C-alpha positions in Angstrom: -24.8 -122.8 61.4 -26.1 -120.2 59.0 -25.1 -117.5 61.5 -21.6 -118.9 61.7 -21.3 -119.1 58.0 -22.5 -115.5 57.7 -20.0 -114.3 60.3 -17.3 -116.2 58.6 -18.2 -114.6 55.3 -18.2 -111.2 56.9 -14.9 -111.8 58.5 -13.4 -113.1 55.2 -14.8 -110.0 53.3 -13.4 -107.7 55.9 -10.0 -109.4 55.7 -10.1 -109.4 51.9 -10.9 -105.6 51.9 -8.1 -105.0 54.3 -5.7 -106.8 52.0 -6.9 -104.8 49.1 -6.5 -101.5 51.0 -3.0 -102.3 52.1 -2.1 -103.2 48.5 -3.4 -99.9 47.2 -1.6 -98.0 50.0 1.7 -99.6 49.1 1.2 -98.7 45.4 0.4 -95.1 46.3 3.5 -94.8 48.4 5.6 -96.2 45.6 4.1 -93.6 43.2 4.7 -90.8 45.6 8.3 -91.9 46.1 8.8 -92.1 42.3 7.3 -88.6 41.9 9.6 -87.2 44.6 12.6 -88.7 42.8 11.5 -87.3 39.5 11.0 -83.8 41.0 14.4 -84.0 42.6 16.0 -85.0 39.3 14.1 -82.2 37.5 15.2 -79.6 40.2 18.8 -80.7 39.8 18.6 -80.3 36.1 17.1 -76.8 36.4 19.6 -75.8 39.0 22.5 -77.0 36.8 21.1 -75.2 33.8 20.6 -72.0 35.9 24.1 -72.2 37.2 25.4 -72.7 33.7 23.4 -69.7 32.4 24.5 -67.5 35.4 28.1 -68.4 34.7 27.7 -67.4 31.0 26.1 -64.1 32.0 28.9 -63.4 34.5 31.4 -64.0 31.7 29.6 -61.7 29.3 29.4 -58.9 32.0 33.1 -59.3 32.8 33.8 -59.1 29.1 31.7 -55.9 28.6 33.2 -54.4 31.7 36.7 -55.1 30.3 35.8 -53.5 27.0 34.3 -50.4 28.7 37.5 -50.1 30.8 39.6 -50.3 27.7 37.4 -47.6 26.0 37.5 -45.3 29.0 41.3 -45.8 29.2 41.7 -44.8 25.5 39.4 -41.8 26.0 41.4 -40.8 29.1 44.7 -41.1 27.1 43.2 -39.0 24.3 42.1 -36.3 26.7 45.5 -36.3 28.3 47.2 -35.9 24.9 44.8 -33.0 24.0 45.4 -31.3 27.2 49.2 -31.6 26.7 48.7 -30.2 23.1 46.6 -27.3 24.4 49.2 -26.5 27.0 51.8 -26.5 24.4 49.7 -24.2 22.1 49.0 -21.8 25.0 52.7 -21.6 25.7 53.3 -20.8 22.0 50.6 -18.1 22.0 52.0 -16.6 25.2 55.4 -16.4 23.6 53.9 -14.8 20.4 52.0 -12.3 22.5 55.1 -11.4 24.4 57.0 -11.0 21.1 54.2 -8.8 19.7 54.3 -6.6 22.8 58.0 -6.2 22.3 57.6 -5.3 18.7 54.8 -2.7 19.5 57.2 -1.1 22.0 59.9 -1.1 19.3 57.6 0.4 16.7 56.5 3.1 19.1 60.0 3.9 19.8 60.9 4.0 16.1 57.9 6.2 15.4 58.8 8.6 18.1 62.3 8.8 16.7 61.0 9.4 13.2 58.7 12.2 14.4 61.5 13.8 16.3 63.7 13.5 13.2 60.9 14.9 10.9 60.4 17.9 13.3 64.1 18.5 13.3 64.3 18.5 9.5 61.3 20.9 9.3 62.9 23.2 11.8 66.2 23.1 9.8 64.3 23.8 6.5 62.3 26.6 8.1 65.5 28.1 9.6 67.3 27.9 6.3 64.4 29.2 4.2 63.1 31.5 7.0 59.5 30.2 6.1 57.1 27.9 8.0 55.6 24.9 6.4 52.2 26.6 5.7 54.0 29.7 4.4 56.1 27.7 2.0 53.1 25.8 0.8 51.1 29.0 0.2 54.0 30.6 -1.6 54.4 27.5 -3.8 50.7 27.5 -4.7 50.7 31.2 -5.6 53.7 30.7 -7.8 52.1 27.8 -9.6 48.8 29.6 -10.1 50.6 32.6 -11.6 52.6 30.5 -14.0 49.6 28.4 -15.1 46.7 30.9 -14.6 45.6 31.0 -18.2 45.8 27.2 -18.6 43.8 26.6 -15.4 41.1 29.1 -16.5 40.7 27.5 -19.9 40.6 24.0 -18.3 37.9 25.1 -15.7 35.8 26.6 -18.5 36.1 23.5 -20.6 35.1 21.3 -17.6 32.1 23.5 -16.8 30.9 23.5 -20.4 31.4 19.8 -20.7 29.7 19.1 -17.4 26.7 21.2 -18.4 26.5 19.4 -21.8 26.6 16.0 -20.1 23.9 17.0 -17.6 21.6 18.4 -20.2 22.1 15.3 -22.4 21.4 13.0 -19.5 18.3 14.9 -18.5 17.0 14.8 -22.1 17.7 11.0 -22.2 15.8 10.4 -18.9 12.8 12.5 -20.0 12.7 11.0 -23.5 12.8 7.5 -22.1 10.0 8.2 -19.6 7.8 9.8 -22.3 8.4 7.0 -24.8 7.7 4.3 -22.2 4.2 5.7 -21.6 2.2 6.5 -24.7 -1.4 6.8 -23.5 -4.1 8.1 -25.8 -5.8 11.3 -24.7 -9.6 11.6 -24.8 -11.1 14.9 -24.0 -14.5 14.9 -22.3 -17.4 16.7 -23.9 -20.2 18.6 -22.1 -23.1 16.7 -23.4 -24.2 13.0 -23.3 -26.7 11.3 -25.6 -29.1 8.7 -24.2 -30.5 6.2 -26.7 -34.3 5.7 -26.5 -36.2 2.7 -28.0 -38.9 4.9 -29.7 -39.8 8.6 -30.1 -43.0 8.0 -28.1 -40.8 8.0 -25.0 -40.0 11.6 -25.6 -43.6 12.6 -24.8 -43.5 10.6 -21.6 -40.2 12.3 -20.6 -41.6 15.7 -21.2 -44.9 14.9 -19.4 -48.1 16.9 -19.2 -47.2 20.6 -19.6 -43.5 19.8 -19.2 -44.0 18.5 -15.6 -41.7 15.4 -15.9 -38.8 17.2 -17.7 -38.9 20.0 -15.1 -38.8 17.5 -12.3 -36.0 15.6 -13.8 -33.9 18.8 -14.5 -34.5 19.9 -10.9 -33.6 16.6 -9.3 -30.5 15.9 -11.5 -29.3 19.5 -12.0 -28.9 19.1 -15.7 -30.7 20.3 -18.9 -32.6 17.8 -21.1 -32.6 18.6 -24.8 -35.5 16.8 -26.4 -35.4 17.8 -30.1 -36.2 16.2 -33.4 -33.1 14.0 -33.4 -34.5 10.4 -33.8 -33.7 7.8 -31.2 -31.8 9.9 -28.7 -32.2 12.6 -26.0 -29.3 14.9 -25.1 -28.2 15.6 -21.5 -26.3 18.9 -21.1 -24.2 19.8 -18.0 -20.7 21.0 -17.4 -20.4 18.8 -14.3 -19.6 15.3 -15.4 -20.9 13.7 -12.2 -24.3 15.3 -12.6 -24.3 14.2 -16.3 -23.5 10.6 -15.5 -26.1 10.5 -12.7 -28.7 11.9 -15.1 -27.8 9.5 -17.8 -28.1 6.5 -15.5 -31.3 7.7 -13.9 -32.9 8.4 -17.4 -31.9 4.9 -18.7 -33.5 3.3 -15.6 -36.6 5.4 -16.0 -36.9 4.4 -19.7 -36.4 0.7 -18.7 -39.0 1.0 -15.9 -41.6 2.8 -18.1 -43.2 4.7 -15.2 -42.0 8.3 -15.8 -43.5 10.6 -13.2 -42.1 13.1 -10.7 -42.0 10.8 -7.7 -40.4 8.0 -9.7 -37.9 10.5 -11.2 -36.7 11.6 -7.8 -36.4 7.9 -6.7 -34.4 7.0 -9.8 -32.1 10.0 -9.4 -31.3 9.0 -5.8 -30.7 5.4 -6.9 -28.3 6.7 -9.6 -26.4 8.8 -7.1 -25.8 5.7 -5.0 -24.6 3.7 -8.0 -22.3 6.5 -9.1 -20.8 6.5 -5.6 -20.0 2.8 -6.0 -18.4 3.6 -9.4 -16.3 6.3 -7.7 -15.0 3.8 -5.1 -14.3 1.2 -7.7 -12.4 3.7 -9.9 -10.3 4.8 -6.9 -9.4 1.2 -6.1 -8.6 0.5 -9.7 -6.3 3.5 -9.9 -4.2 2.7 -6.8 -4.0 -1.0 -8.0 -2.8 0.0 -11.5 -0.2 2.3 -10.1 0.9 -0.1 -7.3 0.3 2.4 -4.5 -0.9 0.6 -1.5 -1.4 1.2 2.3 -3.6 4.3 1.7 -6.6 5.0 3.9 -9.8 3.8 2.2 -11.3 7.3 2.5 -8.4 8.7 0.5 -9.0 6.1 -2.2 -12.7 7.0 -2.3 -12.0 10.7 -2.7 -9.4 9.9 -5.4 -12.1 8.0 -7.3 -14.2 11.2 -7.6 -11.5 12.5 -10.0 -12.8 10.0 -12.5 -15.6 12.5 -13.2 -13.4 15.7 -13.1 -11.6 17.3 -16.0 -8.8 19.8 -16.2 -8.4 21.7 -19.4 -10.5 18.9 -21.0 -8.2 16.2 -19.6 -9.6 13.5 -17.3 -8.0 14.3 -13.9 -7.9 10.6 -12.7 -6.3 9.3 -15.9 -3.9 12.3 -15.8 -2.9 11.4 -12.2 -2.4 7.7 -13.1 -0.3 8.7 -16.1 1.7 11.0 -13.9 2.3 8.2 -11.4 3.7 6.0 -14.1 6.0 8.8 -15.4 7.2 9.7 -11.9 7.9 6.1 -11.2 10.0 5.8 -14.3 11.9 9.0 -13.5 12.5 7.8 -9.9 13.9 4.6 -11.3 16.3 6.4 -13.6 17.5 8.8 -10.8 17.6 6.3 -7.9 14.8 8.1 -5.9 12.1 6.5 -3.8 9.7 5.0 -6.5 6.8 4.4 -4.1 6.8 8.0 -2.7 7.1 9.5 -6.2 4.2 7.4 -7.5 2.0 8.1 -4.5 2.8 11.9 -4.6 2.0 12.0 -8.4 -1.2 10.0 -8.0 -2.6 12.1 -5.2 -1.3 15.5 -6.4 -4.7 16.7 -7.6 -6.9 15.0 -4.9 -8.0 18.4 -3.7 -9.8 19.0 -7.0 -12.3 16.3 -6.0 -13.8 18.6 -3.4 -12.5 22.1 -4.3 -16.1 23.2 -5.2 -17.2 22.3 -1.6 -14.2 23.6 0.4 -12.5 27.0 0.4 -8.8 27.1 -0.7 -6.6 26.0 -3.5 -6.7 22.4 -4.5 -3.1 22.0 -3.2 -4.0 23.2 0.3 -7.2 21.1 0.2 -5.2 18.1 -0.8 -2.7 18.6 2.0 -5.4 18.8 4.6 -7.1 15.6 3.2 -3.9 13.6 3.4 -2.9 15.0 6.8 -6.4 14.2 8.2 -6.4 10.6 7.0 -2.8 9.9 8.1 -0.9 9.8 4.8 2.9 9.5 4.9 4.6 12.9 5.4 7.0 12.1 2.5 4.0 11.7 0.2 2.5 15.1 1.3 5.9 16.8 0.7 6.0 15.2 -2.8 2.6 16.4 -3.8 2.4 19.8 -2.3 5.1 21.5 -4.5 3.8 20.7 -8.0 2.5 24.2 -8.5 5.5 25.8 -6.5 3.2 26.9 -3.7 5.5 25.1 -1.3 9.3 24.7 -1.5 10.9 21.6 -2.9 11.9 19.5 0.1 12.7 16.2 -1.5 13.8 14.9 -4.9 10.4 13.2 -5.3 8.6 16.6 -5.1 10.6 17.8 -8.1 9.8 14.5 -10.0 6.1 15.1 -9.4 6.2 18.5 -10.9 8.2 17.2 -13.9 5.7 14.4 -14.4 2.8 16.9 -14.2 4.5 19.1 -16.9 5.1 16.0 -19.2 1.5 14.7 -18.8 -0.2 18.0 -19.3 2.2 19.4 -22.0 1.9 16.6 -24.5 0.2 17.6 -27.8 -3.6 17.3 -27.6 -3.7 16.5 -23.9 -5.5 19.7 -22.8 -7.8 22.4 -24.2 -7.6 25.8 -22.5 -11.0 27.0 -23.7 -12.9 24.1 -22.1 -11.3 24.7 -18.7 -12.0 28.4 -18.8 -15.6 27.7 -19.7 -16.1 25.2 -16.9 -14.4 27.5 -14.4 -16.9 30.3 -15.4 -19.8 28.0 -14.8 -18.5 26.9 -11.5 -18.0 30.5 -10.4 -21.5 31.2 -11.5 -22.9 28.4 -9.2 -20.6 29.5 -6.3 -21.9 33.0 -6.4 -25.5 31.7 -6.2 -24.9 29.2 -3.4 -23.0 31.8 -1.3 -26.3 33.5 -0.5 -28.3 32.4 2.6 -31.4 30.3 2.1 -30.2 28.7 -1.2 -30.5 24.9 -1.3 -28.8 24.3 -4.6 -28.0 26.0 -7.9 -27.4 24.7 -11.4 -25.9 26.6 -14.4 -27.7 25.5 -17.6 -27.7 26.3 -21.3 -24.0 26.9 -21.5 -24.1 29.4 -18.7 -26.9 31.5 -20.1 -29.3 30.5 -17.3 -28.9 29.7 -13.6 -31.6 27.9 -11.7 -31.5 28.5 -8.0 -33.6 26.4 -5.6 -34.3 28.0 -2.2 -35.7 26.6 1.1 -39.3 27.7 1.2 -39.3 28.0 5.0 -36.3 30.4 4.9 -37.1 32.5 1.9 -40.5 34.1 1.1 -41.8 35.0 -2.3 -40.9 38.7 -1.8 -37.4 37.7 -0.6 -37.1 35.5 -3.7 -37.4 38.5 -6.0 -34.9 40.4 -4.0 -32.5 37.4 -3.9 -32.7 37.1 -7.7 -31.8 40.8 -8.1 -28.9 40.6 -5.7 -27.5 37.5 -7.4 -27.8 39.2 -10.8 -26.0 42.3 -9.6 -23.2 40.3 -8.1 -22.8 38.2 -11.4 -22.6 41.5 -13.3 -19.8 42.8 -11.0 -17.7 39.7 -10.7 -18.0 37.8 -13.9 -17.2 38.5 -17.6 -19.6 36.8 -20.0 -21.1 37.4 -23.5 -24.8 38.3 -23.8 -27.0 37.9 -20.7 -27.6 35.4 -18.0 -31.1 34.5 -16.8 -31.3 34.2 -13.0 -34.2 31.9 -12.2 -35.0 31.6 -8.4 -37.4 28.7 -7.7 -39.4 28.5 -4.4 -41.4 25.3 -4.1 -43.4 24.2 -1.1 -44.3 20.6 -0.5 -46.6 19.2 2.2 -46.2 15.5 2.7 -48.5 13.3 4.9 -49.0 9.6 5.3 -52.3 7.7 5.7 -51.9 4.8 8.0 
């Protein structure tokens, strides 16, 4: 019984489960059908909306296409009208060209007829007067000249006189304007330089034991030291301003250092020479900058700076050259010449004086060679080479350089002839001494009353030194004019140097 009940329960459960399963299956099918219906409805909506949007786009495209066609049609119509207008203009131009050609032919024909008529009239006149055109003109001119000869002569003389007066007046105005525009003060160099010392005890150190230090200083610097009773100063005497400035700088450095001995003296003199070379370079650059003369080779500028320590008739040569450059520039402005060439020619006109004691020749020739060697402009060379009339005037600027030189040197107080002659005599004295073989260097001292000549000890013996002194003295007697007597002092000094390592 229990088994039957169990089987009945199982069968009933199975049936009940089957019913539940069938119910769920029917519900799912209904859901699926509903989802399919919803999807179809949604697809229809999307399709309708897409067709509507496509129709709108098609309308817009058709509208745009219609507008573009209208624009293209208008453009085409405009081009057609322009083409018609151009064709019309071309026809008008062709007609005008043809008309001009006809007029040219007519003008040529009229001109030919006029020339023929003119020739016929001239032939008739010549036949009537029995004179050609040139003969008639000549006869008329002669007749007029004879009738008005005196009047023409007076008028020519008047014009010539008036023209000369105008030219002279204009020249005076230009020169006066240039001189008044530049009014530099003139300071003449002296031949001595005073060095201030802190106490008179320094004088003893400078002289040294038995004069050893002062002799070493005079030999190294090529100057004369005057140590006298003047309180607070020592005087350096030398005609060469470069030596004088080197000596001044070296002596000031020695006094500041306090160690005054021959070795230190030579060291300070060499140091001073290097410093003076720097000053020379700076002075050259300052001069070209002040005058506005650029594009010069640095070596030319350096040589120009050496003129800072040169004088001509007591006038500083570099300041004289700068002054000349300004004057030449003013004159060139007034006359319409090349201002830069005139300035450069004036600034470099005396550059040969910077090395004329080292190179043979006049300072003009030396200057020409320097400028040619370092590639200066040929116009500048032509402007500077004629300022002493050694070369012909080839340009207007060369004349302006000479005029500027005369203005700068001719002003009252600018130069002193006696100083220049004195310096030339001392330079000639040194040149005579250095022209002999074996001479290392020579210095003229004591206003030219003594010349100290240093010789190479390996080249000149003691006996040859005496002979050399006599030969130099004889040559000085024969070639120079001087008051009193000149002491020729030949110095032969041997030095042996060795180093302990």
